[in-house]
C-alpha positions in Angstrom: 29.7 69.3 36.1 26.5 67.5 35.7 23.8 69.1 33.5 20.3 69.1 35.0 17.2 69.2 32.9 14.0 70.7 34.5 10.6 69.8 33.0 7.9 72.5 32.7 5.7 70.5 35.1 8.4 70.6 37.9 8.8 74.4 37.4 5.0 74.9 37.7 4.9 72.7 40.8 7.6 74.7 42.5 6.2 78.1 41.5 5.5 80.5 44.4 2.0 81.7 44.8 0.3 84.4 46.9 1.9 84.6 50.4 4.8 82.4 49.4 6.2 85.2 47.2 9.2 86.8 48.9 9.9 89.9 46.7 8.6 93.2 48.0 7.9 94.7 44.5 6.6 92.8 41.5 5.9 93.4 37.9 2.3 92.2 37.7 0.4 90.9 34.6 -3.4 90.9 34.8 -5.7 88.0 34.0 -6.2 89.2 30.5 -2.5 89.7 29.8 -2.6 93.4 30.5 0.4 95.1 32.2 -0.3 96.4 35.6 3.2 97.8 36.2 5.6 97.4 39.1 3.6 97.5 42.3 4.2 96.3 45.9 3.4 92.8 47.0 0.4 93.8 49.2 -1.1 95.7 46.4 -0.7 92.8 43.9 -2.3 90.4 46.4 -5.2 92.8 46.9 -5.7 92.9 43.1 -5.6 89.1 42.8 -8.1 88.8 45.6 -10.3 91.4 43.9 -10.4 89.2 40.8 -10.9 86.0 42.9 -7.7 84.5 41.4 -4.1 83.6 42.5 -0.9 85.6 42.2 1.7 83.3 40.6 5.4 84.0 40.3 6.1 83.1 36.6 9.6 84.5 36.3 11.4 84.6 39.7 14.9 85.5 38.3 13.7 88.7 36.7 14.4 92.1 38.4 11.8 92.7 39.7 10.2 89.2 39.6 7.3 88.8 37.2 3.9 87.6 38.6 0.7 86.9 36.9 -2.9 86.9 38.2 -4.5 83.6 37.2 -6.4 80.5 38.3 -3.5 78.5 39.4 -5.4 75.2 39.8 -6.8 75.4 36.3 -3.5 76.4 34.9 -1.8 73.3 36.4 -4.6 71.1 35.1 -4.3 72.4 31.5 -0.5 72.2 31.5 -0.6 68.6 32.7 -3.2 67.7 30.1 -1.1 69.2 27.3 2.0 67.3 28.6 0.0 64.0 28.5 -1.2 64.7 25.0 2.3 65.4 23.8 3.6 62.2 25.5 1.0 60.2 23.6 2.1 61.6 20.3 5.8 60.7 21.0 7.2 57.7 19.1 9.2 55.4 21.3 11.8 53.4 19.3 12.8 50.2 20.9 16.0 48.1 20.3 15.5 44.4 20.3 18.4 41.9 20.1 18.1 38.7 18.2 21.0 36.2 18.7 22.3 33.6 16.2 25.0 31.0 16.4 27.4 29.9 13.6 25.6 26.5 13.7 22.0 27.9 13.8 19.7 25.5 12.0 17.6 26.6 9.0 14.3 26.4 10.8 15.5 28.4 13.7 17.1 30.9 11.3 13.8 31.4 9.4 11.9 31.9 12.7 14.3 34.5 14.0 14.4 36.4 10.7 10.7 36.6 10.6 10.7 38.0 14.2 13.2 40.7 13.0 11.0 41.6 10.1 7.9 42.0 12.3 9.8 44.1 14.8 11.1 46.4 12.1 7.6 46.7 10.6 6.5 48.3 13.9 9.1 51.1 13.5 11.7 49.7 15.9 15.3 48.8 15.5 17.0 45.4 15.8 20.5 44.3 16.9 21.5 41.1 15.2 24.2 39.3 17.1 26.2 36.2 16.2 27.7 34.5 19.3 30.9 32.5 19.1 31.9 29.9 21.7 35.3 28.3 22.2 37.3 27.9 19.0 34.4 29.1 16.9 35.9 32.6 17.1 38.6 31.4 14.6 35.8 31.2 11.9 34.5 34.7 12.0 33.7 34.5 8.3 30.7 32.2 9.1 29.2 35.0 11.3 29.9 37.6 8.6 28.1 35.4 6.1 25.0 35.1 8.4 24.8 38.8 8.8 25.2 39.4 5.0 22.4 36.9 4.4 20.1 38.6 6.9 20.9 42.0 5.3 20.1 40.8 1.8 16.8 39.1 2.9 15.6 42.1 4.8 16.7 44.9 2.4 13.1 45.6 1.4 12.2 46.7 4.9 15.5 47.4 6.7 18.7 49.4 6.3 22.0 48.9 8.1 22.4 51.6 10.6 25.6 50.2 12.1 27.8 47.8 10.1 29.0 44.5 11.5 31.5 44.9 14.4 33.3 42.4 16.6 33.3 43.0 20.4 34.9 40.1 22.2 33.0 37.0 21.1 30.0 38.9 19.8 29.7 39.9 16.1 26.7 42.2 15.7 25.1 44.8 13.4 22.1 47.2 14.0 19.2 47.3 11.5 16.8 50.2 11.3 13.4 50.4 9.4 13.6 51.6 5.8 12.3 55.2 5.6 10.5 54.4 2.4 8.7 51.5 3.9 7.6 53.6 6.9 6.4 56.3 4.6 4.3 53.8 2.7 2.8 52.5 5.9 1.9 56.0 7.1 0.2 56.8 3.8 -1.8 53.6 4.0 -2.9 54.4 7.5 -3.8 58.0 6.7 -5.7 57.1 3.5 -9.5 57.5 4.1 -11.5 54.3 3.8 -13.6 55.8 0.9 -10.6 55.9 -1.4 -9.9 52.2 -1.1 -10.1 50.4 -4.4 -13.3 48.4 -4.8 -13.4 45.1 -6.6 -15.1 45.2 -10.0 -18.6 43.9 -10.0 -19.8 41.5 -12.6 -22.5 42.5 -15.1 -26.0 43.1 -13.8 -27.4 45.2 -11.0 -25.4 45.4 -7.8 -26.9 43.9 -4.6 -28.7 46.6 -2.7 -29.0 48.9 -5.7 -32.4 50.3 -6.5 -34.2 48.2 -9.1 -35.7 49.9 -12.2 -39.5 50.1 -12.0 -41.4 48.3 -14.8 -44.8 49.6 -15.6 -47.5 46.9 -16.2 -48.8 46.7 -19.8 -52.6 47.0 -20.2 -54.3 43.7 -20.8 -55.8 43.0 -24.2 -59.7 43.1 -24.3 -61.2 39.6 -23.9 -63.8 38.6 -26.6 -67.4 38.5 -25.5 -68.9 35.0 -25.0 -72.4 33.7 -25.5 -74.5 32.0 -22.8 -73.1 28.5 -23.6 -69.5 29.8 -23.2 -68.7 29.7 -26.9 -67.1 32.8 -28.5 -69.0 34.4 -31.2 -67.4 33.7 -34.6 -68.4 37.1 -36.0 -66.7 39.0 -33.2 -63.7 36.7 -33.0 -63.1 36.5 -36.8 -61.3 39.5 -38.4 -63.3 41.7 -40.6 -63.2 40.6 -44.3 -61.8 43.2 -46.7 -64.4 45.1 -48.7 -64.9 43.8 -52.3 -63.3 45.9 -55.0 -65.9 47.9 -57.1 -66.7 46.3 -60.5 -65.9 48.3 -63.6 -68.9 49.9 -65.3 -70.2 47.8 -68.2 -70.1 49.4 -71.6 -73.6 49.9 -73.2 -74.6 47.4 -75.8 -74.9 48.5 -79.4 
């Protein structure tokens, strides 16, 4: 028997409102969440009309059915908005297949390995497949060696989710992103820009930093000059030291 999943949006779209409600008695909830009890349909419609709102059947399987007085259009809009926001936050993991051959050249191998690394860095998974043609299937060890080499080169970013397996002429394995690598990426994205390490500045003031203010020193007084422009020697020359006093002479006998 198939299992059917019903989204909340489909349930809201199919909810009975107002005159579409078929039950004769309803358990009614008011617009503020208060219980109004079990009342007839006509009384419930009158109360909804009194509030200027709609009567919405929120639980049709209950006995009696449960209805709520609300603004049905606003309720549908808010529910759809929440569903869209939840959809944006969902992480969709993709599976990309990259094919190799037993005779893949080195340049082509490096290009495809780089593509796998970039795809895993985005949080997706990758299916690495080695295709055999004709009698190449007798040398399956070549394909195993290619897969082991890819696993070794990408061990810093990937883990083997499904080991190598042979299906017909295809030998494949599935790689998933390394959880540690994804955690480091999330931490780098969530780290605020202000905490980023700044390069060390050389000695001296940084560009844009306020410069220290230097007060100007008072100028030395200029010597006075005579009419002909020559400086007076007496004013320019430093004062001579005073002569030392002579010792008093002894009186003659």
